[in-house]
CHARMM internal coordinates of N, CA and C (Angstrom, degrees):
IC EDIT
DIST 1 N 1 CA 1.3668
DIST 1 CA 1 C 1.5412
ANGL 1 N 1 CA 1 C 112.04
DIST 1 C 2 N 1.3357
ANGL 1 CA 1 C 2 N 113.51
DIHE 1 N 1 CA 1 C 2 N -41.44
DIST 2 N 2 CA 1.4354
ANGL 1 C 2 N 2 CA 117.43
DIHE 1 CA 1 C 2 N 2 CA 175.12
DIST 2 CA 2 C 1.5358
ANGL 2 N 2 CA 2 C 117.75
DIHE 1 C 2 N 2 CA 2 C -65.75
DIST 2 C 3 N 1.2476
ANGL 2 CA 2 C 3 N 115.41
DIHE 2 N 2 CA 2 C 3 N -31.70
DIST 3 N 3 CA 1.4960
ANGL 2 C 3 N 3 CA 119.93
DIHE 2 CA 2 C 3 N 3 CA 174.82
DIST 3 CA 3 C 1.4598
ANGL 3 N 3 CA 3 C 110.90
DIHE 2 C 3 N 3 CA 3 C -70.70
DIST 3 C 4 N 1.3585
ANGL 3 CA 3 C 4 N 115.14
DIHE 3 N 3 CA 3 C 4 N -43.94
DIST 4 N 4 CA 1.4751
ANGL 3 C 4 N 4 CA 114.13
DIHE 3 CA 3 C 4 N 4 CA -179.74
DIST 4 CA 4 C 1.5624
ANGL 4 N 4 CA 4 C 113.50
DIHE 3 C 4 N 4 CA 4 C -67.09
DIST 4 C 5 N 1.3179
ANGL 4 CA 4 C 5 N 113.36
DIHE 4 N 4 CA 4 C 5 N -39.92
DIST 5 N 5 CA 1.5077
ANGL 4 C 5 N 5 CA 115.87
DIHE 4 CA 4 C 5 N 5 CA 174.98
DIST 5 CA 5 C 1.4602
ANGL 5 N 5 CA 5 C 113.64
DIHE 4 C 5 N 5 CA 5 C -65.07
DIST 5 C 6 N 1.2741
ANGL 5 CA 5 C 6 N 121.80
DIHE 5 N 5 CA 5 C 6 N -34.86
DIST 6 N 6 CA 1.4483
ANGL 5 C 6 N 6 CA 124.11
DIHE 5 CA 5 C 6 N 6 CA 173.23
DIST 6 CA 6 C 1.5260
ANGL 6 N 6 CA 6 C 111.49
DIHE 5 C 6 N 6 CA 6 C -66.58
DIST 6 C 7 N 1.1804
ANGL 6 CA 6 C 7 N 116.49
DIHE 6 N 6 CA 6 C 7 N -37.45
DIST 7 N 7 CA 1.5031
ANGL 6 C 7 N 7 CA 121.16
DIHE 6 CA 6 C 7 N 7 CA 178.32
DIST 7 CA 7 C 1.4963
ANGL 7 N 7 CA 7 C 110.37
DIHE 6 C 7 N 7 CA 7 C -67.65
DIST 7 C 8 N 1.2654
ANGL 7 CA 7 C 8 N 118.67
DIHE 7 N 7 CA 7 C 8 N -46.27
DIST 8 N 8 CA 1.5190
ANGL 7 C 8 N 8 CA 125.44
DIHE 7 CA 7 C 8 N 8 CA 178.26
DIST 8 CA 8 C 1.4435
ANGL 8 N 8 CA 8 C 109.77
DIHE 7 C 8 N 8 CA 8 C -61.03
DIST 8 C 9 N 1.4587
ANGL 8 CA 8 C 9 N 119.51
DIHE 8 N 8 CA 8 C 9 N -44.73
DIST 9 N 9 CA 1.4376
ANGL 8 C 9 N 9 CA 123.84
DIHE 8 CA 8 C 9 N 9 CA -175.34
DIST 9 CA 9 C 1.5950
ANGL 9 N 9 CA 9 C 104.75
DIHE 8 C 9 N 9 CA 9 C -66.23
DIST 9 C 10 N 1.3108
ANGL 9 CA 9 C 10 N 116.03
DIHE 9 N 9 CA 9 C 10 N -44.02
DIST 10 N 10 CA 1.4496
ANGL 9 C 10 N 10 CA 119.66
DIHE 9 CA 9 C 10 N 10 CA -171.87
DIST 10 CA 10 C 1.6300
ANGL 10 N 10 CA 10 C 107.81
DIHE 9 C 10 N 10 CA 10 C -65.54
DIST 10 C 11 N 1.2849
ANGL 10 CA 10 C 11 N 116.72
DIHE 10 N 10 CA 10 C 11 N -40.86
DIST 11 N 11 CA 1.5019
ANGL 10 C 11 N 11 CA 120.48
DIHE 10 CA 10 C 11 N 11 CA -178.48
DIST 11 CA 11 C 1.5241
ANGL 11 N 11 CA 11 C 106.33
DIHE 10 C 11 N 11 CA 11 C -66.46
DIST 11 C 12 N 1.3119
ANGL 11 CA 11 C 12 N 122.40
DIHE 11 N 11 CA 11 C 12 N -45.42
DIST 12 N 12 CA 1.4664
ANGL 11 C 12 N 12 CA 126.54
DIHE 11 CA 11 C 12 N 12 CA -178.36
DIST 12 CA 12 C 1.6235
ANGL 12 N 12 CA 12 C 109.39
DIHE 11 C 12 N 12 CA 12 C -61.45
DIST 12 C 13 N 1.3504
ANGL 12 CA 12 C 13 N 113.05
DIHE 12 N 12 CA 12 C 13 N -47.81
DIST 13 N 13 CA 1.3461
ANGL 12 C 13 N 13 CA 119.10
DIHE 12 CA 12 C 13 N 13 CA -177.13
DIST 13 CA 13 C 1.5482
ANGL 13 N 13 CA 13 C 110.67
DIHE 12 C 13 N 13 CA 13 C -65.23
DIST 13 C 14 N 1.2953
ANGL 13 CA 13 C 14 N 115.00
DIHE 13 N 13 CA 13 C 14 N -37.60
DIST 14 N 14 CA 1.5286
ANGL 13 C 14 N 14 CA 117.81
DIHE 13 CA 13 C 14 N 14 CA 176.08
DIST 14 CA 14 C 1.5782
ANGL 14 N 14 CA 14 C 110.85
DIHE 13 C 14 N 14 CA 14 C -67.18
DIST 14 C 15 N 1.2072
ANGL 14 CA 14 C 15 N 111.00
DIHE 14 N 14 CA 14 C 15 N -46.09
DIST 15 N 15 CA 1.6424
ANGL 14 C 15 N 15 CA 113.09
DIHE 14 CA 14 C 15 N 15 CA 174.16
DIST 15 CA 15 C 1.5143
ANGL 15 N 15 CA 15 C 109.39
DIHE 14 C 15 N 15 CA 15 C -56.65
DIST 15 C 16 N 1.3353
ANGL 15 CA 15 C 16 N 120.78
DIHE 15 N 15 CA 15 C 16 N -54.54
DIST 16 N 16 CA 1.4150
ANGL 15 C 16 N 16 CA 118.20
DIHE 15 CA 15 C 16 N 16 CA -179.48
DIST 16 CA 16 C 1.4290
ANGL 16 N 16 CA 16 C 115.72
DIHE 15 C 16 N 16 CA 16 C -51.68
DIST 16 C 17 N 1.3783
ANGL 16 CA 16 C 17 N 117.73
DIHE 16 N 16 CA 16 C 17 N -51.11
DIST 17 N 17 CA 1.4897
ANGL 16 C 17 N 17 CA 122.41
DIHE 16 CA 16 C 17 N 17 CA -177.75
DIST 17 CA 17 C 1.4960
ANGL 17 N 17 CA 17 C 109.49
DIHE 16 C 17 N 17 CA 17 C -64.09
DIST 17 C 18 N 1.3515
ANGL 17 CA 17 C 18 N 118.40
DIHE 17 N 17 CA 17 C 18 N -39.32
DIST 18 N 18 CA 1.4733
ANGL 17 C 18 N 18 CA 121.32
DIHE 17 CA 17 C 18 N 18 CA -172.80
DIST 18 CA 18 C 1.5324
ANGL 18 N 18 CA 18 C 107.76
DIHE 17 C 18 N 18 CA 18 C -77.35
DIST 18 C 19 N 1.3859
ANGL 18 CA 18 C 19 N 119.61
DIHE 18 N 18 CA 18 C 19 N -34.16
DIST 19 N 19 CA 1.5174
ANGL 18 C 19 N 19 CA 116.92
DIHE 18 CA 18 C 19 N 19 CA -176.42
DIST 19 CA 19 C 1.5510
ANGL 19 N 19 CA 19 C 109.05
DIHE 18 C 19 N 19 CA 19 C -93.96
DIST 19 C 20 N 1.3200
ANGL 19 CA 19 C 20 N 117.89
DIHE 19 N 19 CA 19 C 20 N -32.27
DIST 20 N 20 CA 1.5202
ANGL 19 C 20 N 20 CA 112.44
DIHE 19 CA 19 C 20 N 20 CA -166.12
DIST 20 CA 20 C 1.5390
ANGL 20 N 20 CA 20 C 108.23
DIHE 19 C 20 N 20 CA 20 C -114.41
DIST 20 C 21 N 1.4082
ANGL 20 CA 20 C 21 N 116.13
DIHE 20 N 20 CA 20 C 21 N -21.59
DIST 21 N 21 CA 1.4336
ANGL 20 C 21 N 21 CA 118.16
DIHE 20 CA 20 C 21 N 21 CA 179.84
DIST 21 CA 21 C 1.5573
ANGL 21 N 21 CA 21 C 111.30
DIHE 20 C 21 N 21 CA 21 C 101.89
DIST 21 C 22 N 1.2844
ANGL 21 CA 21 C 22 N 110.74
DIHE 21 N 21 CA 21 C 22 N 158.86
DIST 22 N 22 CA 1.5183
ANGL 21 C 22 N 22 CA 116.54
DIHE 21 CA 21 C 22 N 22 CA 179.07
DIST 22 CA 22 C 1.5428
ANGL 22 N 22 CA 22 C 119.91
DIHE 21 C 22 N 22 CA 22 C -59.92
DIST 22 C 23 N 1.3408
ANGL 22 CA 22 C 23 N 111.66
DIHE 22 N 22 CA 22 C 23 N -23.69
DIST 23 N 23 CA 1.5282
ANGL 22 C 23 N 23 CA 113.85
DIHE 22 CA 22 C 23 N 23 CA -179.81
DIST 23 CA 23 C 1.5054
ANGL 23 N 23 CA 23 C 107.32
DIHE 22 C 23 N 23 CA 23 C -71.75
DIST 23 C 24 N 1.4156
ANGL 23 CA 23 C 24 N 119.36
DIHE 23 N 23 CA 23 C 24 N -35.64
DIST 24 N 24 CA 1.4483
ANGL 23 C 24 N 24 CA 118.62
DIHE 23 CA 23 C 24 N 24 CA -177.24
DIST 24 CA 24 C 1.5573
ANGL 24 N 24 CA 24 C 107.92
DIHE 23 C 24 N 24 CA 24 C -74.87
DIST 24 C 25 N 1.3215
ANGL 24 CA 24 C 25 N 115.32
DIHE 24 N 24 CA 24 C 25 N -34.78
DIST 25 N 25 CA 1.5511
ANGL 24 C 25 N 25 CA 114.27
DIHE 24 CA 24 C 25 N 25 CA 175.10
DIST 25 CA 25 C 1.4337
ANGL 25 N 25 CA 25 C 117.37
DIHE 24 C 25 N 25 CA 25 C -60.60
DIST 25 C 26 N 1.3407
ANGL 25 CA 25 C 26 N 113.12
DIHE 25 N 25 CA 25 C 26 N -41.25
DIST 26 N 26 CA 1.5351
ANGL 25 C 26 N 26 CA 117.63
DIHE 25 CA 25 C 26 N 26 CA 173.68
DIST 26 CA 26 C 1.4417
ANGL 26 N 26 CA 26 C 113.73
DIHE 25 C 26 N 26 CA 26 C -66.94
DIST 26 C 27 N 1.3376
ANGL 26 CA 26 C 27 N 116.64
DIHE 26 N 26 CA 26 C 27 N -41.69
DIST 27 N 27 CA 1.4359
ANGL 26 C 27 N 27 CA 117.52
DIHE 26 CA 26 C 27 N 27 CA 178.02
DIST 27 CA 27 C 1.5350
ANGL 27 N 27 CA 27 C 113.92
DIHE 26 C 27 N 27 CA 27 C -66.97
DIST 27 C 28 N 1.2715
ANGL 27 CA 27 C 28 N 120.51
DIHE 27 N 27 CA 27 C 28 N -37.55
DIST 28 N 28 CA 1.5187
ANGL 27 C 28 N 28 CA 121.91
DIHE 27 CA 27 C 28 N 28 CA 170.82
DIST 28 CA 28 C 1.3934
ANGL 28 N 28 CA 28 C 113.67
DIHE 27 C 28 N 28 CA 28 C -57.26
DIST 28 C 29 N 1.4154
ANGL 28 CA 28 C 29 N 113.61
DIHE 28 N 28 CA 28 C 29 N -47.98
DIST 29 N 29 CA 1.5318
ANGL 28 C 29 N 29 CA 117.23
DIHE 28 CA 28 C 29 N 29 CA -177.16
DIST 29 CA 29 C 1.5438
ANGL 29 N 29 CA 29 C 108.57
DIHE 28 C 29 N 29 CA 29 C -65.71
DIST 29 C 30 N 1.2953
ANGL 29 CA 29 C 30 N 120.09
DIHE 29 N 29 CA 29 C 30 N -35.20
DIST 30 N 30 CA 1.5104
ANGL 29 C 30 N 30 CA 117.61
DIHE 29 CA 29 C 30 N 30 CA -176.86
DIST 30 CA 30 C 1.5489
ANGL 30 N 30 CA 30 C 107.59
DIHE 29 C 30 N 30 CA 30 C -74.13
DIST 30 C 31 N 1.3021
ANGL 30 CA 30 C 31 N 120.95
DIHE 30 N 30 CA 30 C 31 N -37.38
DIST 31 N 31 CA 1.4964
ANGL 30 C 31 N 31 CA 121.73
DIHE 30 CA 30 C 31 N 31 CA 174.58
DIST 31 CA 31 C 1.4052
ANGL 31 N 31 CA 31 C 110.53
DIHE 30 C 31 N 31 CA 31 C -63.99
DIST 31 C 32 N 1.3155
ANGL 31 CA 31 C 32 N 121.04
DIHE 31 N 31 CA 31 C 32 N -40.72
DIST 32 N 32 CA 1.4655
ANGL 31 C 32 N 32 CA 119.99
DIHE 31 CA 31 C 32 N 32 CA -177.89
DIST 32 CA 32 C 1.5016
ANGL 32 N 32 CA 32 C 108.81
DIHE 31 C 32 N 32 CA 32 C -67.98
DIST 32 C 33 N 1.3831
ANGL 32 CA 32 C 33 N 119.93
DIHE 32 N 32 CA 32 C 33 N -39.37
DIST 33 N 33 CA 1.4308
ANGL 32 C 33 N 33 CA 121.58
DIHE 32 CA 32 C 33 N 33 CA -179.59
DIST 33 CA 33 C 1.5284
ANGL 33 N 33 CA 33 C 108.83
DIHE 32 C 33 N 33 CA 33 C -65.83
DIST 33 C 34 N 1.2759
ANGL 33 CA 33 C 34 N 117.07
DIHE 33 N 33 CA 33 C 34 N -43.13
DIST 34 N 34 CA 1.4967
ANGL 33 C 34 N 34 CA 114.78
DIHE 33 CA 33 C 34 N 34 CA 175.20
DIST 34 CA 34 C 1.4023
ANGL 34 N 34 CA 34 C 115.83
DIHE 33 C 34 N 34 CA 34 C -64.49
DIST 34 C 35 N 1.3637
ANGL 34 CA 34 C 35 N 121.83
DIHE 34 N 34 CA 34 C 35 N -27.42
DIST 35 N 35 CA 1.3847
ANGL 34 C 35 N 35 CA 124.20
DIHE 34 CA 34 C 35 N 35 CA 175.52
DIST 35 CA 35 C 1.5165
ANGL 35 N 35 CA 35 C 108.03
DIHE 34 C 35 N 35 CA 35 C -70.29
DIST 35 C 36 N 1.2812
ANGL 35 CA 35 C 36 N 120.09
DIHE 35 N 35 CA 35 C 36 N -44.42
DIST 36 N 36 CA 1.4471
ANGL 35 C 36 N 36 CA 119.87
DIHE 35 CA 35 C 36 N 36 CA 179.52
DIST 36 CA 36 C 1.5478
ANGL 36 N 36 CA 36 C 113.80
DIHE 35 C 36 N 36 CA 36 C -62.61
DIST 36 C 37 N 1.4155
ANGL 36 CA 36 C 37 N 114.72
DIHE 36 N 36 CA 36 C 37 N -40.46
DIST 37 N 37 CA 1.4205
ANGL 36 C 37 N 37 CA 118.84
DIHE 36 CA 36 C 37 N 37 CA -179.77
DIST 37 CA 37 C 1.5453
ANGL 37 N 37 CA 37 C 106.23
DIHE 36 C 37 N 37 CA 37 C -63.68
DIST 37 C 38 N 1.2011
ANGL 37 CA 37 C 38 N 121.79
DIHE 37 N 37 CA 37 C 38 N -47.15
DIST 38 N 38 CA 1.5029
ANGL 37 C 38 N 38 CA 127.70
DIHE 37 CA 37 C 38 N 38 CA 177.95
DIST 38 CA 38 C 1.4865
ANGL 38 N 38 CA 38 C 115.25
DIHE 37 C 38 N 38 CA 38 C -58.95
DIST 38 C 39 N 1.4063
ANGL 38 CA 38 C 39 N 117.96
DIHE 38 N 38 CA 38 C 39 N -34.99
DIST 39 N 39 CA 1.4294
ANGL 38 C 39 N 39 CA 124.43
DIHE 38 CA 38 C 39 N 39 CA 170.89
DIST 39 CA 39 C 1.5333
ANGL 39 N 39 CA 39 C 113.16
DIHE 38 C 39 N 39 CA 39 C -66.26
DIST 39 C 40 N 1.3122
ANGL 39 CA 39 C 40 N 113.90
DIHE 39 N 39 CA 39 C 40 N -36.67
DIST 40 N 40 CA 1.4718
ANGL 39 C 40 N 40 CA 116.69
DIHE 39 CA 39 C 40 N 40 CA -176.87
DIST 40 CA 40 C 1.4868
ANGL 40 N 40 CA 40 C 115.63
DIHE 39 C 40 N 40 CA 40 C -86.75
DIST 40 C 41 N 1.3363
ANGL 40 CA 40 C 41 N 120.19
DIHE 40 N 40 CA 40 C 41 N -13.55
DIST 41 N 41 CA 1.4418
ANGL 40 C 41 N 41 CA 122.29
DIHE 40 CA 40 C 41 N 41 CA -179.58
DIST 41 CA 41 C 1.4920
ANGL 41 N 41 CA 41 C 117.40
DIHE 40 C 41 N 41 CA 41 C -58.40
DIST 41 C 42 N 1.4008
ANGL 41 CA 41 C 42 N 121.72
DIHE 41 N 41 CA 41 C 42 N -37.55
DIST 42 N 42 CA 1.4382
ANGL 41 C 42 N 42 CA 120.11
DIHE 41 CA 41 C 42 N 42 CA -174.52
DIST 42 CA 42 C 1.6103
ANGL 42 N 42 CA 42 C 110.68
DIHE 41 C 42 N 42 CA 42 C -78.41
DIST 42 C 43 N 1.2694
ANGL 42 CA 42 C 43 N 112.78
DIHE 42 N 42 CA 42 C 43 N -8.53
DIST 43 N 43 CA 1.4907
ANGL 42 C 43 N 43 CA 113.67
DIHE 42 CA 42 C 43 N 43 CA -179.90
DIST 43 CA 43 C 1.4984
ANGL 43 N 43 CA 43 C 115.66
DIHE 42 C 43 N 43 CA 43 C -67.37
DIST 43 C 44 N 1.2735
ANGL 43 CA 43 C 44 N 116.31
DIHE 43 N 43 CA 43 C 44 N 137.17
DIST 44 N 44 CA 1.4713
ANGL 43 C 44 N 44 CA 120.66
DIHE 43 CA 43 C 44 N 44 CA 177.91
DIST 44 CA 44 C 1.4796
ANGL 44 N 44 CA 44 C 112.00
DIHE 43 C 44 N 44 CA 44 C -125.34
DIST 44 C 45 N 1.3562
ANGL 44 CA 44 C 45 N 120.31
DIHE 44 N 44 CA 44 C 45 N 144.26
DIST 45 N 45 CA 1.3718
ANGL 44 C 45 N 45 CA 126.93
DIHE 44 CA 44 C 45 N 45 CA -178.57
DIST 45 CA 45 C 1.5409
ANGL 45 N 45 CA 45 C 106.69
DIHE 44 C 45 N 45 CA 45 C -117.73
DIST 45 C 46 N 1.3724
ANGL 45 CA 45 C 46 N 122.04
DIHE 45 N 45 CA 45 C 46 N 130.43
DIST 46 N 46 CA 1.3996
ANGL 45 C 46 N 46 CA 119.93
DIHE 45 CA 45 C 46 N 46 CA 179.18
DIST 46 CA 46 C 1.4820
ANGL 46 N 46 CA 46 C 106.79
DIHE 45 C 46 N 46 CA 46 C -73.12
DIST 46 C 47 N 1.2990
ANGL 46 CA 46 C 47 N 114.73
DIHE 46 N 46 CA 46 C 47 N 143.20
DIST 47 N 47 CA 1.4342
ANGL 46 C 47 N 47 CA 118.03
DIHE 46 CA 46 C 47 N 47 CA -177.06
DIST 47 CA 47 C 1.5668
ANGL 47 N 47 CA 47 C 112.11
DIHE 46 C 47 N 47 CA 47 C -100.79
DIST 47 C 48 N 1.3561
ANGL 47 CA 47 C 48 N 113.53
DIHE 47 N 47 CA 47 C 48 N 143.62
DIST 48 N 48 CA 1.4735
ANGL 47 C 48 N 48 CA 116.10
DIHE 47 CA 47 C 48 N 48 CA 175.67
DIST 48 CA 48 C 1.4898
ANGL 48 N 48 CA 48 C 112.13
DIHE 47 C 48 N 48 CA 48 C -101.43
DIST 48 C 49 N 1.3683
ANGL 48 CA 48 C 49 N 115.32
DIHE 48 N 48 CA 48 C 49 N 147.77
DIST 49 N 49 CA 1.4014
ANGL 48 C 49 N 49 CA 118.66
DIHE 48 CA 48 C 49 N 49 CA -172.45
DIST 49 CA 49 C 1.6862
ANGL 49 N 49 CA 49 C 104.92
DIHE 48 C 49 N 49 CA 49 C -67.97
DIST 49 C 50 N 1.2673
ANGL 49 CA 49 C 50 N 112.43
DIHE 49 N 49 CA 49 C 50 N 141.12
DIST 50 N 50 CA 1.4770
ANGL 49 C 50 N 50 CA 115.48
DIHE 49 CA 49 C 50 N 50 CA 173.46
DIST 50 CA 50 C 1.4514
ANGL 50 N 50 CA 50 C 114.43
DIHE 49 C 50 N 50 CA 50 C -69.93
DIST 50 C 51 N 1.2220
ANGL 50 CA 50 C 51 N 120.55
DIHE 50 N 50 CA 50 C 51 N 144.61
DIST 51 N 51 CA 1.5094
ANGL 50 C 51 N 51 CA 121.98
DIHE 50 CA 50 C 51 N 51 CA 179.82
DIST 51 CA 51 C 1.5069
ANGL 51 N 51 CA 51 C 108.52
DIHE 50 C 51 N 51 CA 51 C -71.79
DIST 51 C 52 N 1.3378
ANGL 51 CA 51 C 52 N 122.48
DIHE 51 N 51 CA 51 C 52 N -23.94
DIST 52 N 52 CA 1.4247
ANGL 51 C 52 N 52 CA 126.03
DIHE 51 CA 51 C 52 N 52 CA -179.38
DIST 52 CA 52 C 1.5408
ANGL 52 N 52 CA 52 C 106.93
DIHE 51 C 52 N 52 CA 52 C -67.84
DIST 52 C 53 N 1.2728
ANGL 52 CA 52 C 53 N 125.48
DIHE 52 N 52 CA 52 C 53 N -25.23
DIST 53 N 53 CA 1.3976
ANGL 52 C 53 N 53 CA 125.50
DIHE 52 CA 52 C 53 N 53 CA -177.45
DIST 53 CA 53 C 1.5083
ANGL 53 N 53 CA 53 C 115.60
DIHE 52 C 53 N 53 CA 53 C -61.50
DIST 53 C 54 N 1.2670
ANGL 53 CA 53 C 54 N 114.63
DIHE 53 N 53 CA 53 C 54 N -30.49
DIST 54 N 54 CA 1.4957
ANGL 53 C 54 N 54 CA 120.22
DIHE 53 CA 53 C 54 N 54 CA -170.55
DIST 54 CA 54 C 1.5293
ANGL 54 N 54 CA 54 C 105.91
DIHE 53 C 54 N 54 CA 54 C -80.12
DIST 54 C 55 N 1.2519
ANGL 54 CA 54 C 55 N 120.64
DIHE 54 N 54 CA 54 C 55 N -22.46
DIST 55 N 55 CA 1.4388
ANGL 54 C 55 N 55 CA 124.23
DIHE 54 CA 54 C 55 N 55 CA 177.71
DIST 55 CA 55 C 1.6053
ANGL 55 N 55 CA 55 C 118.21
DIHE 54 C 55 N 55 CA 55 C -73.98
DIST 55 C 56 N 1.3737
ANGL 55 CA 55 C 56 N 107.63
DIHE 55 N 55 CA 55 C 56 N -27.33
DIST 56 N 56 CA 1.4979
ANGL 55 C 56 N 56 CA 108.00
DIHE 55 CA 55 C 56 N 56 CA -177.90
DIST 56 CA 56 C 1.4464
ANGL 56 N 56 CA 56 C 108.73
DIHE 55 C 56 N 56 CA 56 C 86.05
DIST 56 C 57 N 1.4008
ANGL 56 CA 56 C 57 N 115.66
DIHE 56 N 56 CA 56 C 57 N -141.02
DIST 57 N 57 CA 1.5075
ANGL 56 C 57 N 57 CA 121.61
DIHE 56 CA 56 C 57 N 57 CA -175.47
DIST 57 CA 57 C 1.5077
ANGL 57 N 57 CA 57 C 109.57
DIHE 56 C 57 N 57 CA 57 C -99.67
DIST 57 C 58 N 1.3840
ANGL 57 CA 57 C 58 N 119.48
DIHE 57 N 57 CA 57 C 58 N 10.82
DIST 58 N 58 CA 1.5007
ANGL 57 C 58 N 58 CA 119.60
DIHE 57 CA 57 C 58 N 58 CA 172.41
DIST 58 CA 58 C 1.5021
ANGL 58 N 58 CA 58 C 113.37
DIHE 57 C 58 N 58 CA 58 C -66.95
DIST 58 C 59 N 1.3099
ANGL 58 CA 58 C 59 N 108.22
DIHE 58 N 58 CA 58 C 59 N 116.56
DIST 59 N 59 CA 1.5422
ANGL 58 C 59 N 59 CA 119.22
DIHE 58 CA 58 C 59 N 59 CA -174.15
DIST 59 CA 59 C 1.4759
ANGL 59 N 59 CA 59 C 110.94
DIHE 58 C 59 N 59 CA 59 C -104.84
DIST 59 C 60 N 1.3831
ANGL 59 CA 59 C 60 N 121.90
DIHE 59 N 59 CA 59 C 60 N 11.28
DIST 60 N 60 CA 1.4608
ANGL 59 C 60 N 60 CA 124.94
DIHE 59 CA 59 C 60 N 60 CA -175.51
DIST 60 CA 60 C 1.5455
ANGL 60 N 60 CA 60 C 110.07
DIHE 59 C 60 N 60 CA 60 C -70.48
DIST 60 C 61 N 1.2802
ANGL 60 CA 60 C 61 N 120.56
DIHE 60 N 60 CA 60 C 61 N 154.01
DIST 61 N 61 CA 1.4232
ANGL 60 C 61 N 61 CA 125.65
DIHE 60 CA 60 C 61 N 61 CA 172.78
DIST 61 CA 61 C 1.4578
ANGL 61 N 61 CA 61 C 110.24
DIHE 60 C 61 N 61 CA 61 C -97.13
DIST 61 C 62 N 1.2855
ANGL 61 CA 61 C 62 N 118.29
DIHE 61 N 61 CA 61 C 62 N 122.37
DIST 62 N 62 CA 1.5048
ANGL 61 C 62 N 62 CA 125.21
DIHE 61 CA 61 C 62 N 62 CA -173.35
DIST 62 CA 62 C 1.6140
ANGL 62 N 62 CA 62 C 105.75
DIHE 61 C 62 N 62 CA 62 C -100.42
DIST 62 C 63 N 1.2786
ANGL 62 CA 62 C 63 N 114.20
DIHE 62 N 62 CA 62 C 63 N 89.95
DIST 63 N 63 CA 1.4383
ANGL 62 C 63 N 63 CA 120.50
DIHE 62 CA 62 C 63 N 63 CA -179.59
DIST 63 CA 63 C 1.5653
ANGL 63 N 63 CA 63 C 112.62
DIHE 62 C 63 N 63 CA 63 C -65.63
DIST 63 C 64 N 1.3017
ANGL 63 CA 63 C 64 N 112.52
DIHE 63 N 63 CA 63 C 64 N -50.96
DIST 64 N 64 CA 1.5213
ANGL 63 C 64 N 64 CA 115.69
DIHE 63 CA 63 C 64 N 64 CA 179.30
DIST 64 CA 64 C 1.5115
ANGL 64 N 64 CA 64 C 109.30
DIHE 63 C 64 N 64 CA 64 C -59.07
DIST 64 C 65 N 1.2887
ANGL 64 CA 64 C 65 N 122.10
DIHE 64 N 64 CA 64 C 65 N -46.57
DIST 65 N 65 CA 1.5101
ANGL 64 C 65 N 65 CA 122.19
DIHE 64 CA 64 C 65 N 65 CA -177.05
DIST 65 CA 65 C 1.5155
ANGL 65 N 65 CA 65 C 107.80
DIHE 64 C 65 N 65 CA 65 C -65.11
DIST 65 C 66 N 1.3529
ANGL 65 CA 65 C 66 N 120.72
DIHE 65 N 65 CA 65 C 66 N -32.72
DIST 66 N 66 CA 1.4368
ANGL 65 C 66 N 66 CA 120.45
DIHE 65 CA 65 C 66 N 66 CA 179.46
DIST 66 CA 66 C 1.5476
ANGL 66 N 66 CA 66 C 110.47
DIHE 65 C 66 N 66 CA 66 C -72.01
DIST 66 C 67 N 1.2595
ANGL 66 CA 66 C 67 N 119.25
DIHE 66 N 66 CA 66 C 67 N -36.17
DIST 67 N 67 CA 1.4951
ANGL 66 C 67 N 67 CA 124.69
DIHE 66 CA 66 C 67 N 67 CA -179.53
DIST 67 CA 67 C 1.6018
ANGL 67 N 67 CA 67 C 103.40
DIHE 66 C 67 N 67 CA 67 C -71.29
DIST 67 C 68 N 1.3144
ANGL 67 CA 67 C 68 N 118.14
DIHE 67 N 67 CA 67 C 68 N -39.53
DIST 68 N 68 CA 1.4828
ANGL 67 C 68 N 68 CA 119.33
DIHE 67 CA 67 C 68 N 68 CA 179.34
DIST 68 CA 68 C 1.5077
ANGL 68 N 68 CA 68 C 111.51
DIHE 67 C 68 N 68 CA 68 C -60.31
DIST 68 C 69 N 1.3438
ANGL 68 CA 68 C 69 N 113.37
DIHE 68 N 68 CA 68 C 69 N -45.30
DIST 69 N 69 CA 1.5563
ANGL 68 C 69 N 69 CA 117.16
DIHE 68 CA 68 C 69 N 69 CA -178.36
DIST 69 CA 69 C 1.4025
ANGL 69 N 69 CA 69 C 111.25
DIHE 68 C 69 N 69 CA 69 C -71.47
DIST 69 C 70 N 1.3962
ANGL 69 CA 69 C 70 N 124.10
DIHE 69 N 69 CA 69 C 70 N -29.69
DIST 70 N 70 CA 1.4341
ANGL 69 C 70 N 70 CA 121.26
DIHE 69 CA 69 C 70 N 70 CA -178.26
DIST 70 CA 70 C 1.5122
ANGL 70 N 70 CA 70 C 108.14
DIHE 69 C 70 N 70 CA 70 C -78.17
DIST 70 C 71 N 1.3484
ANGL 70 CA 70 C 71 N 117.59
DIHE 70 N 70 CA 70 C 71 N -35.97
DIST 71 N 71 CA 1.4818
ANGL 70 C 71 N 71 CA 126.07
DIHE 70 CA 70 C 71 N 71 CA 177.05
DIST 71 CA 71 C 1.5149
ANGL 71 N 71 CA 71 C 109.49
DIHE 70 C 71 N 71 CA 71 C -62.52
DIST 71 C 72 N 1.3632
ANGL 71 CA 71 C 72 N 120.72
DIHE 71 N 71 CA 71 C 72 N -32.12
DIST 72 N 72 CA 1.4704
ANGL 71 C 72 N 72 CA 121.61
DIHE 71 CA 71 C 72 N 72 CA -175.86
DIST 72 CA 72 C 1.5040
ANGL 72 N 72 CA 72 C 110.03
DIHE 71 C 72 N 72 CA 72 C -82.24
DIST 72 C 73 N 1.2346
ANGL 72 CA 72 C 73 N 123.73
DIHE 72 N 72 CA 72 C 73 N -5.41
DIST 73 N 73 CA 1.3382
ANGL 72 C 73 N 73 CA 126.31
DIHE 72 CA 72 C 73 N 73 CA 176.50
DIST 73 CA 73 C 1.4938
ANGL 73 N 73 CA 73 C 111.97
DIHE 72 C 73 N 73 CA 73 C -78.83
DIST 73 C 74 N 1.3569
ANGL 73 CA 73 C 74 N 118.04
DIHE 73 N 73 CA 73 C 74 N 122.46
DIST 74 N 74 CA 1.5141
ANGL 73 C 74 N 74 CA 121.11
DIHE 73 CA 73 C 74 N 74 CA -177.39
DIST 74 CA 74 C 1.5104
ANGL 74 N 74 CA 74 C 113.21
DIHE 73 C 74 N 74 CA 74 C -81.24
END
COOR INIT
IC SEED 1 N 1 CA 1 C
IC BUILD
């Protein structure tokens, strides 16, 4: 599928540049990119609370806790 898509995109980009010129190719890519960005703007992702929030302003490094967490990973 990737090879087929690459071939089709290469043919179309060659035709656009050959027939319309580089300005049109850049214009079409900019318009497409703006369309994608506008399409993605309304998406929202639920945020998860950060683990650092529960510790407050405590900035100490917990070496033993870190070793315990690393050791518990299978």
